[in-house]
C-alpha positions as CSV (number, residue, x, y, z in Angstrom):
1,M,15.7,59.8,75.4
2,E,12.9,57.5,76.6
3,S,10.5,58.9,74.0
4,V,13.0,58.4,71.2
5,R,13.4,54.7,72.2
6,L,9.6,54.4,72.4
7,E,9.2,55.9,68.9
8,S,11.9,53.5,67.6
9,V,10.0,50.5,69.1
10,K,6.7,51.7,67.6
11,L,8.4,52.1,64.2
12,E,9.9,48.6,64.4
13,D,6.6,47.2,65.4
14,A,4.9,48.9,62.5
15,L,7.5,47.7,60.0
16,L,7.2,44.2,61.4
17,A,3.4,44.2,61.1
18,E,3.7,45.5,57.5
19,A,6.2,42.8,56.6
20,L,4.0,40.1,58.1
21,A,1.0,41.4,56.1
22,K,3.0,41.1,52.9
23,V,4.2,37.6,53.7
24,S,0.7,36.6,54.6
25,D,-0.6,38.0,51.3
26,L,2.2,36.1,49.4
27,A,1.3,32.9,51.3
28,I,-2.4,33.2,50.4
29,F,-1.5,33.9,46.8
30,L,0.8,30.8,46.6
31,L,-1.8,28.7,48.3
32,V,-4.4,29.8,45.7
33,I,-2.0,29.1,42.8
34,G,-1.0,25.8,44.2
35,S,-4.7,24.8,44.7
36,L,-5.5,25.7,41.1
37,L,-2.5,23.7,39.8
38,L,-3.6,20.8,41.8
39,L,-7.1,21.0,40.5
40,V,-5.9,21.2,36.9
41,S,-3.5,18.3,37.2
42,C,-5.8,16.0,39.1
43,D,-8.4,13.9,37.3
44,E,-11.1,12.6,39.5
45,N,-12.2,10.0,36.9
46,N,-8.8,8.5,36.3
47,T,-5.9,7.9,38.7
48,H,-2.4,7.9,37.2
49,S,0.7,6.3,38.6
50,S,4.1,6.8,37.1
51,D,3.8,3.4,35.5
52,N,0.6,4.0,33.6
53,R,0.9,7.6,32.4
54,N,0.1,6.5,28.9
55,E,-3.3,5.0,29.7
56,Q,-5.1,8.3,29.9
57,K,-8.4,8.5,28.1
58,S,-8.6,11.1,25.4
59,D,-11.3,13.0,27.3
60,S,-9.5,12.8,30.7
61,G,-7.6,16.1,30.5
62,I,-6.6,19.1,28.6
63,F,-3.5,17.6,27.1
64,L,-3.1,15.2,24.2
65,S,-2.1,11.6,24.7
66,P,-0.2,9.2,22.4
67,S,-3.2,6.9,22.4
68,Q,-5.0,9.6,20.3
69,F,-2.5,9.2,17.5
70,T,-0.8,6.7,15.2
71,P,2.8,7.4,14.2
72,I,1.5,8.8,10.8
73,T,-1.1,11.1,12.4
74,F,1.4,12.2,14.9
75,L,3.8,13.2,12.1
76,Q,1.0,15.1,10.4
77,S,0.2,16.9,13.7
78,V,3.8,18.1,14.2
79,T,4.0,19.4,10.7
80,P,3.0,23.1,10.9
81,K,0.4,24.2,8.4
82,T,0.8,27.9,8.9
83,K,3.3,30.4,10.3
84,V,1.1,30.7,13.4
85,D,1.4,26.9,14.0
86,S,5.1,27.1,13.9
87,S,5.5,30.3,16.0
88,L,6.3,28.4,19.3
89,N,7.6,25.4,17.4
90,T,6.1,23.1,20.0
91,F,3.6,20.3,20.0
92,V,2.4,19.6,23.6
93,I,1.6,15.9,24.3
94,Y,2.4,13.4,27.0
95,T,5.7,12.0,25.8
96,H,5.6,8.5,27.3
97,F,4.3,6.1,24.6
98,P,3.1,2.5,25.0
99,A,5.6,-0.2,23.9
100,D,3.4,-1.4,21.1
101,W,2.5,2.0,19.7
102,V,4.5,1.5,16.5
103,K,2.9,-1.4,14.6
104,A,4.3,-3.4,11.7
105,S,1.7,-1.8,9.4
106,Y,3.4,1.6,9.8
107,I,6.9,0.3,9.0
108,D,6.8,0.9,5.2
109,T,5.6,4.5,5.6
110,L,8.1,5.3,8.3
111,L,10.9,3.8,6.1
112,T,9.9,6.2,3.3
113,L,10.2,9.1,5.7
114,L,13.4,8.0,7.3
115,N,15.6,10.4,5.2
116,S,13.1,13.3,5.3
117,Q,14.7,16.7,6.2
118,Q,11.3,18.4,6.4
119,K,11.3,20.7,9.4
120,C,8.6,20.2,12.0
121,M,7.7,21.1,15.5
122,C,9.5,19.8,18.6
123,V,7.5,17.8,21.2
124,K,7.0,19.0,24.7
125,D,5.6,17.1,27.7
126,P,3.0,19.2,29.6
127,M,5.0,18.6,32.8
128,G,8.1,20.3,31.4
129,S,8.7,24.0,31.8
130,Y,11.2,24.5,28.9
131,I,9.7,25.5,25.5
132,P,12.2,24.6,22.7
133,F,11.1,27.5,20.4
134,D,14.7,28.0,19.2
135,K,15.2,24.4,18.2
136,Q,14.0,22.4,15.1
137,A,13.0,18.8,14.5
138,T,12.7,16.8,11.3
139,I,10.1,14.3,10.1
140,G,13.1,11.9,9.5
141,G,14.2,12.3,13.1
142,Y,10.8,11.2,14.4
143,A,10.6,8.4,11.9
144,Q,14.0,7.1,13.2
145,L,12.8,7.2,16.8
146,F,9.6,5.4,16.0
147,L,11.4,2.7,14.0
148,L,14.0,2.2,16.8
149,S,11.2,1.8,19.3
150,Y,9.7,-0.9,17.0
151,I,13.0,-2.7,16.3
152,H,14.0,-2.8,20.0
153,K,10.5,-3.4,21.2
154,T,10.8,-0.6,23.8
155,P,8.4,2.1,24.8
156,L,9.1,5.4,23.2
157,D,9.9,8.1,25.8
158,L,10.6,11.5,24.4
159,G,11.4,13.1,27.8
160,L,10.3,16.6,28.8
161,Y,11.0,17.8,25.3
162,C,12.4,16.3,22.1
163,C,13.6,17.8,18.8
164,P,14.9,14.9,16.8
165,I,17.0,15.3,13.7
166,G,17.9,12.4,11.6
167,D,21.2,10.7,12.1
168,K,23.0,8.8,9.2
169,K,24.4,6.1,11.4
170,V,21.0,5.4,13.0
171,M,19.5,5.4,9.5
172,E,22.1,2.8,8.3
173,E,21.3,0.6,11.4
174,I,17.6,0.7,10.6
175,L,18.1,-0.1,6.9
176,R,20.4,-3.1,7.9
177,W,17.7,-4.3,10.2
178,W,15.1,-3.8,7.5
179,K,17.1,-5.8,4.9
180,G,17.4,-8.7,7.3
181,N,13.8,-8.6,8.6
182,K,11.5,-8.0,5.6
183,K,10.1,-11.5,5.9
184,V,9.5,-11.2,9.7
185,T,7.3,-8.0,9.3
186,G,5.5,-9.4,6.3
187,N,6.7,-6.7,3.8
């Protein structure tokens, strides 16, 4: 009886040691992955706070920044040129834009694109985990967002992902604004 109990204790000790070894291996793995993520996300030349996320230099990381684009070049970039470009249907860029990103000089071009139903890629922030590969955006949807940002003088924030599609009511609001403000914008 005593030997059976001793064998049972030895077996329990062995199982416990094996479980601890697996937990230890998992902890080391998670520590390595966490360290790698920290290294990738940190930029020793540029400190970012939540209030200045848009002030990244173009060479400060692996992700694109709104400061590298104008509204027009942005729209060109989200338009897939090949089937390979549109396979994930996602354009990865930091999605917090400066308040003055849309300038008066882009208004005429954006107005001509306002009603566009041309399909294009959704936008995804690098910090988001969801990839909207099953959704679709339109050039007109982006044009509306850009124009609303200009009209209301607010920074454009596309969230973790954005797949805008044009809205007739929003388009009518923008056109009413445009008719009343042509002289203000110089057009």
